[in-house]
C-alpha positions in Angstrom: 103.0 79.0 99.5 101.2 82.2 100.1 99.9 84.9 97.7 98.3 88.3 97.6 96.6 89.0 94.5 93.7 91.1 94.1 92.5 90.2 90.6 89.9 87.4 91.0 90.6 85.5 87.7 94.3 85.7 88.2 93.9 84.5 91.9 91.7 81.7 90.9 94.4 80.8 88.1 97.2 80.7 90.8 94.8 78.7 93.0 94.4 76.0 90.2 98.2 75.8 89.6 98.6 75.0 93.3 96.0 72.2 93.4 97.4 70.8 89.9 100.7 70.3 91.7 98.7 68.4 94.6 99.2 71.4 97.2 96.3 71.7 99.9 94.6 74.8 100.6 95.2 75.8 104.1 93.9 79.2 104.3 92.2 81.5 101.5 95.6 82.4 100.3 97.9 79.8 101.4 98.7 76.1 100.3 100.9 73.5 101.7 102.3 70.5 100.4 105.2 68.2 100.0 107.2 68.7 96.7 110.5 67.2 95.6 113.1 70.0 94.3 112.3 69.5 90.6 108.5 69.9 91.2 109.1 72.8 93.1 111.1 74.5 90.4 108.3 73.5 87.9 105.7 75.0 90.2 107.8 78.3 90.5 108.2 78.9 86.8 104.2 77.9 86.2 103.3 80.5 88.8 105.8 83.2 87.3 104.2 82.6 83.9 100.8 82.8 85.4 101.4 86.0 87.4 103.4 87.5 84.6 103.6 91.5 85.0 100.2 91.6 86.9 100.1 93.3 90.2 100.6 90.8 93.1 103.2 88.6 94.6 103.5 85.0 95.4 105.8 83.5 98.1 107.2 80.1 98.4 108.6 78.9 101.5 110.9 75.6 101.8 110.3 74.1 105.2 112.0 71.1 106.6 109.9 68.3 108.2 111.2 69.2 111.8 109.8 72.9 111.0 106.4 71.6 109.8 106.2 69.4 112.8 106.5 72.5 115.0 103.6 74.2 113.4 101.1 75.4 115.9 97.5 76.1 114.9 95.6 78.6 117.1 91.7 78.5 116.7 89.8 76.1 114.8 91.3 74.8 111.6 88.8 75.1 108.9 89.8 74.4 105.2 88.1 77.0 103.0 85.6 75.4 100.7 86.2 75.3 97.1 83.9 77.3 94.6 81.5 74.7 92.9 82.1 72.1 95.4 79.4 71.3 98.0 80.2 69.0 100.9 77.3 67.1 102.6 
């Protein structure tokens, strides 16, 4: 799931929805996770309500396990730190 939202509060709200569904942040505006169809539909509905008529877009991609296995990461993979969390 990726998104492009300029409003900080709205962007944070979308991020929280993703985390509440158990998705993992893989980049600043990208989350990855394994959801059954019903959970994906619920996520989509929640994100639609969260975004409302605001400017921005959210894209959900359904990938098979074989496609995920073919993912290649170039460069150092660093999970962006969450605000308010300190890792020691």
